[in-house]
N, C-alpha and C positions, 0 to 999 in steps of 0.2 A: 512643289514644282509647278510652274505655269504650263499652260497648254503650249505645245511645240509651235503651233501657228502664230501664237502671240510672240514667241521668241523670234520667229522669222520676220515679223513685222517691225521688230526693233531696228532702228536706223543704224545704231552703232553698238558694238560690244565695248568692254572696258578699255581694251587697247586702242580701239578706234577713237574713243572719247579723248584719250590723252593726246592722240595725234591731232585731233581737231582743235584742242586747246592751244597746242603749240602753233598750229597754223594760224589761229585767230590772233594770237599775240604777235605773230610775224606781220600779219596784215595791218595791225595797229601801229607797227613801228613806222618811223619816218619814211623809210624806203618803201614800205608796203602800201602806204596810203596813196602814193602817186601812180600806182599801176595795178592792173588786174592780172599780172603775169602769174602763171602757176609754176610749180617746181616738181622735183622728182616725186612720183606717187608712192604711197605705202598701202599695202594690202594686208588686212588683218584676218579676214575670214570670208568664206564662200558658203552661202546658204541657199537651198538645202545642200547637204554634203554629197548628194548623189542623185542619179536619175536612172530611169529604165530605158534601155536601148529600144529604138523603134518608136520613140515618143518625142513629144515636144514639152519643154518645161521652162520655167522662169527662174533664173539665178540672180541672187543679190550679192554683189561684191562690195564688202564693207572695209573702209580704211580711212585714208586721208589724202588730200590733194588729188582728188579724182575728177574734178569738175571738167577737165579737158580730155577725158578719156576718148580714145579713138578706136581701140581694138582690144579684143580678148585674144591672147596668143595661147593656143592649145598646141602642145608639143607633138601630140599623136593624132592621127586622122580619125574621122568618124563623128566629130562634134562641130556643128556649124552654127554661128550666131546669125539669127534672122532679124533681130532688132536690138538696138543698143540705146538705152535711155539713161541720161545722167539725172539722178534724183536730186542730189546736192553734192557738195564737195566731199562728203564722206560716204556716198553710196552710189553705185551704178547698178542698173537693172538690165539684164540681158535675157532675151528670149532665145533659146537654143533648140536645135533639132539634133537628136541623137540617132545616128543611122542604125538600121536594123542589124548590120554586120559590124557595128562598132566593137572594138576590143573591150571585153569585160575587165573590170578592175580599176586600177589607179591611173589617172591622167594628170599630167603636170600642166599648170596654168599660170600665166602672168597677165597683168593688165598693162597695156601700152597707152600712154597719154601723149599729148603734144609736147610734153616736157620731160618725159622719162619712161622708165620701165620699172614695174613693181617687183617685189619679192616673189618667189615661186611658192605657190600653194597647190593643193591637189583636189581633184574632184573624182568621184567614183561612179562607174557605170555598172549597172546590174541587169540581170535578165528578168527579174520579177517585178510585178506591180508594187507600187509604194503606198504605204499608209503611215499615218502619224500616230505616235503614242498619245494616248488620251488619259489624263488624270481624272479621278483617282484610280490608280492601279497598283498601289503600294501594299496591298494586303493579299495574301494567298487566297483568302476566301472571296475576294472581289477583284478578280483579274480582268484585264481587258480582253474581250473575245476577238480572235482573229481567225481568218481562214488559213489553210495551209498554202504554201507557195506564194508568200508575200515577203516584202522587205519593210521592216518597221524602222522609221526614223524617230529616235528618242534621245532623252537627256537624263543623266543620273546626277541628281543633286546630293549634297552631303547626307550620308547615312540612308540614302534612298535605295529602295529595292523595287524593281518593276516586274510585274507578273503578267503573262499573256497565256490565255487558254485556247486550246484548239481541239477539234474532234478528229479521231484517227481510227483506222480499222486494224485489226490484228494482222500482223505480217507486213504492215507498211514500214518502209524505212523513213524515218524522220530525222532531220538534221537541223540544228540551230547553230549557225556560224555568225560571229559578230565581228564587225569592223569598228574598232574603237581607237586603240593606239595607232593603227594604220591610217586613220584619218589625218594624223599629223598635226593635231591642234594642241593637245595638252597631255600631261602624264596621266593617262587613264588606263589602268590595268584591270580589264574586265573579268568577271566570272560568269559563266553560263551553266545552267543545269536544266535537265528535262525531268520532271517529276510526275508521278501519278497522283490521283486525288487523295491518296493516303499520305502524301508528302514524302514518299519514298523516291530517292534519287535513282532514276534509271541510267542516267549518264550525266557527267559533270566535267567541267574543264576550266582550268585557270589559264595556263600558258600552253600553247600547242607549238611544237617545234616547227611545223609547217608555216605557222602564222605569227611567229614571234611572241609578243606579249598578248596577242589576241587569243580567243578561245573558240573551240568548236566541240559540240556535243552531238553524238549520233546514236540512234537506237533503233532496233526493230521492235515495233509496238507489240506487246505481249497479248493484249486483248482489246476488243472494241471499247471505246469510251473517250472520256475527256482527259486531256493531259495539259500540263502547265510548263511553260518556259520561264525560268527565273533569270533576271539580269541584275547585276550589281557591280560595284567596284570591289575588287578582291579584299580590300581592308575596310570596306564600308565607308570609304571616302566619297568624294565627288564634288562637283561644282557646276555652275551653269555652262562651262565650256566642255564638260564631259559628254559630248555627243556620241551617238553610236548609230550604226546601221545593222539591224538584226535580220538575217535571212533565215526564215523558217519554212521548210518544205520537204518534199520527197525526193529531191535531187540527189545525185551521187556525191559523196564526199570522201574520196580516197585520201589517205595521208602519205602514201608512198607510191613510187612508180619505178618499174624496172623494165628496160634500161632507163637511166635517168638522162639520156641524151641520144643523139643520132647524127647521121651524116647529112651534111647540107644537101638539099634538093632531093633526097630520097624519101620513100615511104617507109615508115617504121611501125612495127607492131609492139605495143607496150602492154605490160601487166600492171593494173592498178591494185594496190594493197591497202589494207586498213579500213576499207568500207565495211560497215556493220552487216551489209548484205552479202559479203564475201568478195573474193578477188575476181576480176574479170579483165578481158583483153579488149583493146581498141586500136585502130590503125589511124595514123596521122601522116599527111603529106607535109614534109618540112620545107621551110623557105630555102631558096637557093643562095641567099646572102646572109652573112652573119648578123645576128642581133644579140646585143649584150644581155638584155633582160628579156628572155623568151620563156613562155610557159605554155602548157597544154591543159585543156579543160576536159575533164571527164564528163561524158554525156551519154544518156540513155533515154528510154521512152518516158522516164519520170522527170527529166529536166537536165540541167547543166550545172556544174559546180560553180558557186559564186566567185571563186578565185582560182587561179591556176596552180598546177604543180610545176615548179621551176624545172626547166628542161634545157640541157646543154646542147649547143649546136657545134659540130666539129667537122673537120676535113676528113676524119678517119672513121672507120667502121667500128662496130661493137663486138665484144666477146662477153657472153653472159655465163656466169658460173654454172657449173654442173656438179651437183652434189653426188657422192661425197667428194669434197675437196679440202679435207682437214689436215693433210700431210703433204710433204714434198712429192711423194710417190703418187698421190691422188690429185695433184694440182691440175687445174683446168688449163689446157694448152692455149697459147695465144701467139700471134705473129705481129711484131711491132712494125710501124706505129699503130696504135689502136686504143680503144677505151675498154676497160674491164668493169663489168657491172655485176652487182650482186646484193645480197642481204645477209647481215649477221643475224640469223633467224632465231637464235636461242642464246641463253647466257653461256659464256665461255667459248662460243664459236670462233674459229679462226679460219678464214678462207685463203687458199693458196692458188696462185696462177704461175705457170712456167712459160718461159720464152727464151729464144736464142738471140744473142747480140754479138756483134763483131767488135774486136778491139778498137777502142777510140770512138765508138759511137756515143753520142751525147743526147740525153733525153731529159726534158723537164717532166717530173712525175708529180702530178697533183691528185690528191684525193678530195673529191667534191662530196661533201656530206651535209654538214650544217649549212653551207652556202646554198644547198638545194632543199632545205627544210627537213633534213634527216635528224633523228635523235642521236646518231652515232657521234661519239668523240673518238675519232680514228687514231690508231697507232699503226704505222706502216713500216715494214722492214723488208729490205731487199737483200737476198743472200745468194751465194753459190748454190747450185742445185746439189742437194745432199751434202751441203757444206755450211761454213760459218757465214755470219752476217757481214755485209759490206757497208750499208748505210741504212739509217732509220730515222723516223721523226714522229713526234707526237703532235704538238701544236705549233704550226708555222703561220697559218693564216686563220686567226681565231682558233677554234678547236680542230680545224682541218689540217691534214698533214701535207707536206711538200718537201721534196729534195730534188737535187740535180744528180743524175747518174751518168758516169762515164765508164763504159765497159772496159775492164782491165785486160781482158783477153777474149778470144773467140771461144765461146762456150755457152752452156745453158744456165739460166738463172731462175730464181723463184722470188716472187713478191707475196707478202702476206699482209692481211689487214684484219684488225679486230677492234673491239671497243676498249677504251682505256680502263673502264671500271668493270670490264667483263660482262656487260649487259648485252641484251639482244632482244629481237622481236621484229614484227613486220615493218616498223617504222625505222629500223636501223639499216637503211639501204645506203649504197655508196656507188661512186663512179670514179675509177682511177684512170686518168688520161696520161698516156705516154706520148709526148709530142716532141718533134725535133726542135732544137733551139733556133729561133729566128729573131733577127733584129727588129725591134719595135720601139716606139716612143709614145708615151701617153701625155697629152697636153692638158693643161688646166689653167685657171685663173686663181692664184693663191689667195687665201682669205686674209683680210686685213685685221680681223679680230676673231676670237674663238667663237665658233658656231654662228657667225654673222653672215648675212647676205649682202652686206654693204659692198658696193663697187664690184658686184659679180655680174653685172650686165654692162653693155656698151651703148651709151646714149650720147650721140654726137650732135651738138647744135649746128644748124645751118651756117655755113661760112666760118666754121670754127673747128676745133680739134678736141679729141679725147684720147687718152692713152691708158692702156691696160698692161699689166705685167703678165707675161705668159711663161709658165713653167713647162719644162719638158723632162719627163722621167725616162731616160734612155735605158734600154735593155739590150745587152749583148752587142753593142757597137759603140764606136767613138767617132769624134769629128764634129765639125760645125753643122748646124741646122739652119735651113732657110724656112722662115715662118711666113705663112700666108693665110688667106681667108677666102672661102667660096660662098656664093649666095648672099653677098652683102646687099643692103638696100641701094637703089640707084643713086649715083652721085657720091658714093663713099669709096675712098681709096685707103689702102693700108700701106704703112711704111715701117721698116724695121731693119736694123743691121742683123747679120747672122748671129745666132746663138753660139757663143764661143764653145770650143770643145771642152774647156774646163769649167763651164758654167751650165746651170740648169734653168736659168731664167734670162729673159730679155724683154726690154720695154718695146711695146708695139703701139704705133700711133695710127689712129683712125681719123681721117679728115673728110669733112662733108663740104661739097661745093655750095656756094651761096644760093644756087637755084635747085638744090637737091630736094625732091619731094619729101614731105614729112610722112615717113612710113617706117615699118619694121619688118624684120625677117628673123628666122632662126637659121643662123649661118654656121658653116663648118670651118673651124679653125684647124689648119693643116700644117704639116711640116714635111720637108723632104731633105735628104742629105745634100750638103754642098757639093759633094762629088756625085755627079749624075750616074756614075757607074754603080754606086752603092744603093741598093733598093731596101727601103725600110717600110714597115707598116706603121701608119700614123693614126691616132685616135684622140678625140677630145672627150674629156670626162669632167663633169661638174657635180660634185656631191653636195647635197643640201641636207643639213641636219634639221629635221622638222621637230623632233621631240627629244629633249634632254632633261636630265634631272638627277637627283641623288640616287645612289651614293657616288661621290667623286665626279660629278658632271658626266654621268654615263649617258651614252647616246642610245635611245630606244627605237627611233625610227628615222630613216633617211630616204631620200629619193635621188637618183642619179640620172642626169640627162647628158646627152652627147652632142648637143648643139648650143651655141652661144646666142643669147638674145641681143640683137643689134638693132638700133633705131636711129633715124634722123629725127631730131626734135626741133622745135621752134628756135629761131635766132635768139640769142641772149645778149644782154647789153654790155658785155665786157669780153675782152680777150687778154691773153697774157703771152709774153715772149721772153726768152732769155737773150740778153745782150751778149752775143758770143764772145768769149774772152780772146784777146789777141796774144796772150802769153800762156805758157803751160802751167799746170799745177805740179810742183816738184815734190819729190819724196820728202816727208817730214815737213811739208810746207802747208800753207793755207791760202785761201782765195775767197773773195766776196763776189759772188755772181750777182749781177744786176738783173732784177726781174722787173719788167715794165708792163703796166696794164694800159690797155686802150679801152676807154669807156665811151659809151654813148652819152650824149648830152643829157644831163639830169640824173644820171646814175652815179651814186656816190657811196655805195656800200663798201665796207671793209672786205678785203679779199685775202683769204688765208692760203699761203703757199706751202705745199708739202712735197717732199721728194717721192718719186715713184720707185726709184731703184738707185742705189749707190753701187758703183762698181767695186770689186774686191779691193780692200785696202783704203777705200775712200769713205770718209765720214761726213756728216752734215748736221745742221740743225734739224730737229724734228719738224719744226714749222716756223714760219715767220708770217707777219701780216702786213699787207699794204693798207695803211690806215684809211679810214673813210675820207673820201675827197682827195686822196693823193694817188699818184700814179706809178710809184716805184718803191722798191725795197731791196736791201742787200741781203743775200742768202749765203751764209758762211759755209764753206766746205773745206776739207783738209784731206791729206793723203799720208799714209804711213810709209815706212821704208820698204814694205813688201808689195805695194801696189804695182800691178803689171804695167810695164812701160808700153803704152800704145795710145791710140786715139779712140775715145768712147763716144757713143751717142747718149746725150744726157737730156732728160726731160723732167719737168716739174708739173704738178697739178695745182690748179687753183679752184677754190670753192668759195662761193659767196651766196648770200641770201638774195633770191630773185623773187619778188612778190611774196609768196607765203612759204618758202622753204629753200633748201640748198640746191645749187646747180654746180656741176663740176665741168671744168674745161682743162685743156693741157696746153703747154707751150709747144714750140717746135722741137725737133730733135737737134739740139745744139751739139757742136763738137767740143769735147773736153779732152785735152791732151795731158797725159801723165809722162813726166820725164824724170831722170835722176837730177839731183841738185847740181847747180852750177859750181858750187864751192863746197869744200869739206874742211872743217877745222879740227886740229888736234890741240886741245886746251889742257894746260897744266893746272894743277891744284894750287891754291893760294892759302896763306895763313898769316894772321897778325893778331896783336892784342887790341882790346878795346881802346879807342881813342887814337889809334895809329893809322897809318896808310900802308898799303902793300900793292903789289903788282900781280896781274894775272896775264900770263904769256900765252899767245895763240899762234900756231903755225897754220898757214893757209895753203890748201891744195886746190888749184884751179882745175875744174873738170869740164866746164863749158865756157868759152870766152864770152865776155859781156862788154858792150861798147863803152859804158861810162862808169862812174864811180858807184859804189854801193854803200848804204848806211848800215852800220853794225851797232846793235844795242845788246847789252848783257842783261839777260832775263833771269828772274828767280832769286835776286839778291834779298837777303834778310832785311828787316826793318832798320832804317837809318844807316844803310850802307849805299853809297852812290858810286856810279861810274859814268863817265861821259860817253856821249854818242860819238863814234868814230866813223871814218870813211876809209874805204879801201878801193883799189882799182885792180884791173886784171894783172898788173905787175906786182902787186903786194904779195910778199912771201910770208911775212910775220908781222905781228903788231902786239901792243901791250895795253891792257886796261889798267889805269891807276885807280885803285879802290880807296875811298875815304870812309873810314869806319868810325862811327860815333862812339863816345865812351859808354853810351847806354845801349848800343847794339847787342842783341842777344848772343851770349856765348854758346859755343857748341859747334858741332859739325853740320854744315849747311850744304845739302846735296841738291841735285837737280838744277844746277846752273847751266844755261845754254845761251847761244847767241842767236838773235833774230837778225837776219840779213835781208835787206830790201833792195832788190835790183830793179831798176826801171828799164822797160823794154817796150817799144811800140806805144809809149805813153801810159803803160799800165804796170803796176808793181808785181814783182815775183817775190813772194814772201817765203824765205827759208827759215827753218829752225834747225840749226846745226851745232855740232859739238856737244860736249858734256864736261862738267867740272864740279869741283867742290870748294867751299871756303870754310876754313876753321878759324873761329874767333876765340881767343883765349882771354881769361881774366888776368890783368897785370899782377905781377908779384907785389906784395905790400912793401912800402919803404922800410929801410933799416931803422931799428929803434934808436932814439936819441940823435938822429941825424937832422941837422938843421935844414930847414927848407931852403931850397935854392932861391937866390935873388931873381926877381923877375927880369926877363930880358928887356933891354932898352927898346923903347918904341921905335919902330921903323916905318917910314912912310909907305903907305900901301902902293903896291905896283899893279899896273894893269895886268890882269891874268892873261897868260899866253895860251893859245890854242894847244890842245894835246898834240903831242908829236908821236908819230908812229915809230920812228927810230929812237933807240935809247942806248945809253952806255952799256958796256959789257955787263950782262946780268948773270946772276947765280942760277945754277940749275936747281931743280927742286931738291935733289939730294944734298947739294951744298947748303941750301937754305936750312934744311932740317939739321944738318951738322952744326951750323952756326947757331941756330936757336938752342940746341942742346948745350953748346959751349957757354952761351950767355947764361943759361939757367944754372949750370954748375958753378960758374963764377959768382953769380948772385948768391948762391947758397953758401959758398965759402966766405964771402964778405959778411953775410948775416951772422955767421958764427963768430 
């Protein structure tokens, strides 16, 4: 393993090299040679992976297409960029100042360039001074010496084991906590141990419930002397991307907290559990506004914990269990709404709480345990006091329990909680929240591919458009939603139709003025009910899967942000628009939307067109391409018989290579109208022998008058069966196709015949696919034996073919045809005998 500083000096990691090669090939392409335009950036890594608060440090952002970097976007306060320097297209160097009161732990980061916004990565802030791992330190007998209360930045290569030695006094609390999987770079499952010089493990950890796949080992030092921290991958794996931050010091490291939440704006006293020095209390002033991901840090004279204990913020107060509370009679009393807090302190423990509820009261009942870093796999049961159970749950949200409770009558009830496997201990804490049901909606940008960050940001070229699909997960309400955005960059406007009551997605168009400044913000995507009288809570949530892997594409580490990254980027050399159709798309019909590109002089790259969203019942091509040097393409769409009848706003995206990579733009929101078909056909079935002709009869039902004639073609005919194109008018009630069947046409039952009807209106076609029929082709009966062949018919001068006629002589019904065919077959059979 090379020295960490050497790794930091590397310009690119493996992923960044692949991006550079792609960018280089794009620059060498004919379109790339003529311009120095950049494209959407890609961020592969941030080095170093963390820094100490109250200090200044230099960060290296490695990736691709970074040469026009303008800004580093930090989602949370406390980190300021003081100097930004582009090293080359694959690396940016940023001097940053970390405030003394900057929040410890994980910070979300993106790079904004003049041409786009990068993927989200994370950077960690710690309280301790940082040092680098120095090789060789892979032998227990030759560890790297470190002082206490430092953070070590290191890397684990394959089969690598890193050792660090420190001096400690008897009675000192020493903790080694590692950030590895939480760094969000690769599947790195670490193992940490604290050993004495006889190689005896005083404390060891693989996975800690509080830290996910990361580990923490804590011990009270038994005697003055030298001790060793061992770090490795749990299965002795590793690679150059397995970076870690190891915090070694005398700081407190509780693994549980009770209560595990508190009321907004109040001061709360909590008890920390799981620290090797014993439990202790600490008071915290809670924020007045809700924060989705909030945590508290244990702190004493020896330091502060490197990472927080997750802590719920609530509108309601706490009730803490009072032991003994192991039966209905001993249940801790509570008054709803509230949060119930406690610990399953020993194996087999069951905690009970009692409360009163009135008939018809409804509560959402959540048990927060694993979501807060508890080891508890909760089982929750709500019962009548001194009676039978009403509702219960084991796993609803991961291993945590949840149910909705409606009180059946005015009386007293009891809720119990225990561990699914009957385990217990200080780390088996819980928080049960009883909350009234309130309407809410959670907005997000749906992913276009599994675990992908593609098109998860909003980059709008100056004088152009970009569109994003916004989803809305409604809870406990219905109706239309009005979608908007707050805190957009100057010059950006947002356009959207309402999210329909029966849908959970809607396309939203962002448009930048030609003179909009090139800038970026973290914006709030919001929603409110179309009925102003209905009040709902709206929140935006964007989940980023940072580490995935086996088995079964498991997700090991994620980060969730609650603002959307939006930027105005440089003008690009193309726009697209939909030529708005002048006719509707009918049920079971199809249409070709014309997509037109407007190019700047000299820009000739191919432009790929993709749909952003198809309304219910509407299908389309997955993509079409405007060829290089051309300006338009037809985009096929269709509607099934269940498509809602209404006008929709329809938008497509276009992506093309600009300089050294892709740039996305959007069309306008064009109106697409869905209507019922203008005509309906009742088609009878037809039958004939090979080499014969037959007729297929159709009855016409006019549903919408149309001004001129319509062309009708029979679709789905088997090989070598032909039927002429016919024309109908709004007065046509019925017509007949004459089918010519070749003697080699395949015999059998041929289904899925239908009529394609093309009605011209406003100079554009309305294409219908209507009716349904079948054609049976039979093999002719063989001729009778010894029967002389018939003399050929005398030659007749060819006549000029007459056009098909819609009206015909009296025709047989289908039943009459079948009877006649049967009679002919029976007669032929008798003659054969």
